[in-house]
RODO-2510 file (C-alpha; in nm, 4 decimals, decimal comma):
residues 252
     n   res          X          Y          Z
     1     m     4,5030    16,6118     8,8995
     2     k     4,2910    16,3256     8,9000
     3     n     4,3892    16,2591     9,2864
     4     v     4,2236    16,6238     9,3200
     5     k     3,9509    16,5351     9,1023
     6     i     3,9192    16,1872     9,3647
     7     v     3,8978    16,3707     9,6689
     8     a     3,6754    16,6672     9,4857
     9     v     3,3646    16,3903     9,4038
    10     a     3,4231    16,2432     9,7449
    11     a     3,3657    16,5950     9,9363
    12     m     3,0546    16,6298     9,6826
    13     i     2,9037    16,3060     9,8076
    14     a     2,9281    16,3492    10,1923
    15     a     2,7845    16,7285    10,1178
    16     l     2,4598    16,5482     9,9775
    17     a     2,4360    16,2254    10,1813
    18     c     2,3024    16,4200    10,4614
    19     g     2,0005    16,3255    10,4410
    20     s     1,7072    16,5377    10,6932
    21     a     1,5224    16,5687    11,0252
    22     m     1,1765    16,6907    11,0739
    23     a     1,1954    16,9880    11,2537
    24     g     1,0658    17,3366    11,1306
    25     p     0,6980    17,3596    11,1145
    26     s     0,4369    17,1318    11,3197
    27     g     0,4473    16,7925    11,1143
    28     q     0,4599    16,4191    11,0651
    29     i     0,7586    16,3000    11,0999
    30     n     0,9729    16,4021    10,7928
    31     i     0,7419    16,6257    10,6705
    32     p     0,5339    16,9242    10,6680
    33     s     0,1420    16,8428    10,8189
    34     t    -0,1205    17,0317    10,8232
    35     d    -0,1228    17,1296    11,1786
    36     a    -0,0532    17,4859    11,3029
    37     k     0,0116    17,6728    11,6346
    38     g    -0,2435    17,8452    11,7343
    39     l    -0,1320    18,1965    11,9938
    40     k     0,0690    18,1910    12,2565
    41     e     0,1058    17,8124    12,2005
    42     v     0,5181    17,7847    12,1588
    43     t     0,6836    17,4376    12,0654
    44     i     1,0365    17,3706    12,1426
    45     s     1,2147    17,0793    11,9035
    46     v     1,5467    16,8531    12,0157
    47     n     1,6003    16,6718    11,6326
    48     n     1,8215    16,3406    11,6627
    49     n     1,9076    16,1768    11,3716
    50     a     2,1279    15,9222    11,4322
    51     r     2,2892    15,6310    11,1148
    52     f     2,2690    15,2661    11,1583
    53     s     2,5605    15,2292    10,9483
    54     t     2,8847    15,3558    11,1004
    55     a     3,0393    15,2878    10,7582
    56     a     3,2114    15,6469    10,5338
    57     d     2,9385    15,6653    10,2437
    58     a     2,6398    15,6376    10,5770
    59     g     2,6033    15,9849    10,5943
    60     s     2,5685    16,2715    10,8539
    61     n     2,4337    16,2414    11,1912
    62     l     2,1950    16,5839    11,2692
    63     f     2,1012    16,7585    11,6028
    64     d     1,8108    17,0186    11,5442
    65     v     1,6749    17,2181    11,8295
    66     g     1,3807    17,4661    11,7067
    67     v     1,1223    17,6587    11,8418
    68     v     0,7947    17,7383    11,6578
    69     t     0,5408    17,9505    11,7289
    70     g     0,1629    18,0900    11,6278
    71     l     0,0426    18,4648    11,5775
    72     l    -0,3208    18,3548    11,4635
    73     p    -0,6272    18,3761    11,8182
    74     y    -0,8835    18,2195    11,5293
    75     e    -0,8863    17,7812    11,4940
    76     k    -1,0065    17,7493    11,1688
    77     v    -0,6859    17,9999    11,0221
    78     k    -0,3601    17,9514    11,1488
    79     i    -0,0484    18,0820    11,0534
    80     e     0,3248    17,9715    11,2395
    81     v     0,6225    18,0463    11,2187
    82     g     0,9479    17,9008    11,3985
    83     a     1,3619    17,8927    11,3196
    84     d     1,6278    17,5992    11,3666
    85     y     1,9686    17,5846    11,3876
    86     g     2,0874    17,2044    11,3018
    87     t     2,4305    17,0753    11,2816
    88     l     2,6014    16,7669    11,1222
    89     g     2,8247    16,5144    11,2393
    90     f     3,0325    16,5426    10,9203
    91     p     3,1368    16,7600    10,7539
    92     a     3,0897    17,0686    10,9358
    93     t     2,7611    17,2541    10,8541
    94     k     2,9206    17,6251    10,8245
    95     q     2,5447    17,8216    10,8194
    96     p     2,3427    17,6269    11,0360
    97     m     2,0225    17,8698    11,0985
    98     t     1,6933    17,7975    10,8886
    99     y     1,3467    17,9452    10,9091
   100     n     1,0120    17,8184    10,8709
   101     a     0,6500    17,9805    10,8250
   102     k     0,2876    17,7952    10,7515
   103     l    -0,0587    17,9273    10,6974
   104     a    -0,2538    17,6752    10,7202
   105     t    -0,6957    17,5641    10,7750
   106     a    -0,8227    17,3027    11,0118
   107     e    -1,0683    17,0366    10,8688
   108     d    -1,4380    17,1325    10,8437
   109     a    -1,3415    17,5248    10,8359
   110     l    -1,6561    17,6130    10,5937
   111     f    -1,8496    17,3167    10,5801
   112     t    -1,8255    16,9754    10,6101
   113     w    -1,6045    16,7001    10,5000
   114     m    -1,3917    17,0452    10,3927
   115     p    -1,0212    16,9238    10,3907
   116     a    -0,8148    17,0873    10,5661
   117     f    -0,4788    17,2925    10,3872
   118     a    -0,1425    17,3827    10,4235
   119     i     0,1043    17,6092    10,2228
   120     g     0,4388    17,6966    10,3498
   121     g     0,8361    17,6948    10,3358
   122     y     1,0705    17,5335    10,5632
   123     n     1,4911    17,5248    10,5304
   124     l     1,4901    17,8789    10,4396
   125     g     1,7751    18,0242    10,4384
   126     k     2,1585    18,1438    10,2933
   127     v     2,2438    17,8141     9,9736
   128     a     2,5396    17,7967    10,0342
   129     p     2,6626    17,5338     9,7337
   130     a     2,5954    17,1587     9,7724
   131     t     3,0767    17,1405     9,8289
   132     a     3,2104    17,0847    10,1367
   133     p     3,3413    17,2859    10,3559
   134     t     3,0223    17,5085    10,3098
   135     i     2,7819    17,3337    10,3980
   136     s     2,4432    17,4962    10,4690
   137     n     2,0836    17,3825    10,5754
   138     a     1,9135    17,6299    10,3664
   139     q     1,7278    17,4107    10,0898
   140     n     1,4345    17,6762    10,0416
   141     i     1,1323    17,4058    10,0571
   142     l     0,7851    17,5266     9,9176
   143     y     0,4825    17,3014    10,0126
   144     a     0,0969    17,2507     9,9688
   145     l    -0,0771    16,9765    10,1319
   146     t    -0,4157    16,8620    10,2134
   147     a    -0,5285    16,6755    10,4511
   148     r    -0,8795    16,4525    10,5680
   149     t    -0,9464    16,2378    10,8593
   150     f    -1,1722    15,9570    10,7940
   151     p    -1,3205    15,7958    11,1352
   152     k    -1,0982    15,4812    11,2152
   153     v    -0,8747    15,4696    10,9810
   154     g    -0,6991    15,8120    11,0332
   155     r    -0,5371    16,0897    10,8150
   156     f    -0,4199    16,1021    10,5072
   157     s    -0,2385    16,4240    10,3700
   158     v    -0,1166    16,4258     9,9739
   159     g     0,0686    16,7603     9,8714
   160     g     0,3757    16,8763     9,6587
   161     y     0,7084    17,0306     9,7056
   162     s     0,9590    17,2890     9,5359
   163     g     1,2893    17,3226     9,6530
   164     d     1,6328    17,5200     9,5907
   165     k     1,7707    17,3480     9,2583
   166     t     2,1102    17,3679     9,3592
   167     a     2,0355    17,1986     9,7122
   168     l     1,8209    16,9515     9,6058
   169     v     1,9963    16,7555     9,3935
   170     n     2,0003    16,4127     9,2514
   171     a     2,3660    16,2126     9,2417
   172     a     2,5257    16,2832     8,9215
   173     g     2,4864    16,6954     9,0695
   174     n     2,1309    16,7531     8,8769
   175     k     1,8955    16,9354     8,9927
   176     d     1,5848    16,7348     9,1889
   177     n     1,3973    16,9609     9,3554
   178     t     0,9879    16,9356     9,3300
   179     g     0,8662    16,6246     9,4026
   180     v     0,5305    16,4830     9,6111
   181     l     0,4878    16,4334     9,9784
   182     a     0,2050    16,2464    10,1307
   183     s     0,1287    16,0687    10,4916
   184     w    -0,1169    15,8828    10,7029
   185     d    -0,1325    15,9487    11,0381
   186     r    -0,3631    15,8061    11,3748
   187     t    -0,4087    15,8440    11,7530
   188     i    -0,4630    15,4881    11,7992
   189     s    -0,7097    15,5959    12,0745
   190     e    -0,8996    15,2092    12,1181
   191     v    -0,5120    15,1527    12,3190
   192     s    -0,4275    15,5201    12,4381
   193     d    -0,4708    15,9281    12,3573
   194     k    -0,1465    15,9811    12,4132
   195     l    -0,0351    15,7061    12,0685
   196     w     0,0302    15,8516    11,6966
   197     l     0,1521    15,6397    11,5003
   198     g     0,2681    15,7425    11,1922
   199     v     0,3810    15,7147    10,7735
   200     d     0,5188    15,9578    10,5971
   201     f     0,6953    16,0204    10,1835
   202     m     0,8968    16,2860    10,0277
   203     s     0,9243    16,1699     9,6735
   204     g     1,2697    16,2688     9,4726
   205     k     1,6390    16,1404     9,4781
   206     n     1,7664    16,3965     9,6411
   207     g     1,8963    16,4181     9,9796
   208     d     1,5310    16,4903    10,1102
   209     g     1,3758    16,1729     9,9456
   210     e     1,2481    15,9140    10,1850
   211     i     0,9753    15,6975    10,3775
   212     s     0,9596    15,7477    10,7734
   213     v     0,7476    15,5606    10,9970
   214     g     0,7157    15,6431    11,3614
   215     g     0,5529    15,6738    11,7020
   216     s     0,4869    15,8961    11,9266
   217     w     0,4026    15,9128    12,3250
   218     a     0,2785    16,2044    12,5058
   219     f     0,3651    16,2247    12,8775
   220     s     0,1978    16,4935    12,9104
   221     k     0,0724    16,8416    12,8133
   222     q     0,4474    16,9664    12,7839
   223     i     0,5993    16,6480    12,6688
   224     t     0,6202    16,4551    12,3737
   225     l     0,8747    16,1779    12,2425
   226     l     0,8320    16,0655    11,8700
   227     t     1,0733    15,8106    11,7492
   228     g     1,0830    15,6151    11,3923
   229     v     1,3432    15,4645    11,0977
   230     t     1,4015    15,6615    10,7481
   231     f     1,4660    15,5222    10,4709
   232     y     1,6349    15,7104    10,2358
   233     n     1,4751    15,7056     9,8175
   234     e     1,8770    15,7003     9,7510
   235     s     2,1541    15,6404     9,8990
   236     v     2,4007    15,8039     9,7785
   237     t     2,1966    16,1234     9,8483
   238     g     2,0545    16,0423    10,1700
   239     g     2,2737    15,8169    10,3392
   240     k     2,1733    15,4987    10,4753
   241     p     1,8908    15,4742    10,7474
   242     a     1,8415    15,6449    11,0054
   243     f     1,6746    15,6150    11,3793
   244     t     1,5043    15,9377    11,3964
   245     t     1,4295    16,0939    11,8207
   246     q     1,2012    16,3739    11,8400
   247     l     1,1841    16,5892    12,1350
   248     s     0,8632    16,8345    12,1446
   249     i     0,8255    17,0772    12,5122
   250     n     0,5424    17,3098    12,4461
   251     l     0,5025    17,5910    12,6596
   252     p     0,4536    17,7082    12,9340
***
């Protein structure tokens, strides 16, 4: 019986230490942004989250392919929806499909210096228990964000999130499903309009809580590659630091 309990605890930790990589809605590195797709704009993303460590407690690698598109023909108010197929290196993901949706308004939409706003959800789907082997990517995270861009400084975003209390838990297995989202990002036009840098933060000691730094380069209007490093707030639930690559392909 003692061995059974040990195996069960180990499986629980393996299930928790899956971390996340940004897919789904238009985002920063690992959290959403107030950006959204316009009508007929389609982006396909291919994301990989690879651990720097190969230790047994490092956590799973994550590979995700997603698509997102806009639904409204307006510049100041946009709605986007999308879907993702993600797999964890170990244990195998049994419920890989998740969905996302966002309503966003642009900066200065109604008056000068009005901030941008966004509300939405991502990793939406049927949540499975946080124990192997029924790992699910679904966390049903709902969020609200506001953002403002300042000349020469960049854009600052802040907001909050709430997710499923059985999917977002701490190392003890207790719910840890609410928290803060924050980020800074800027196009480094002094070097090139193709270069973007960003930092984002998600509070919580659940599997998603993290701070990430990264940058992207737009090879063309269709192809952008982002690379970055993610440090999780709690290694038991989030795992060891990871290197993320995110390839975005805009259609047409």
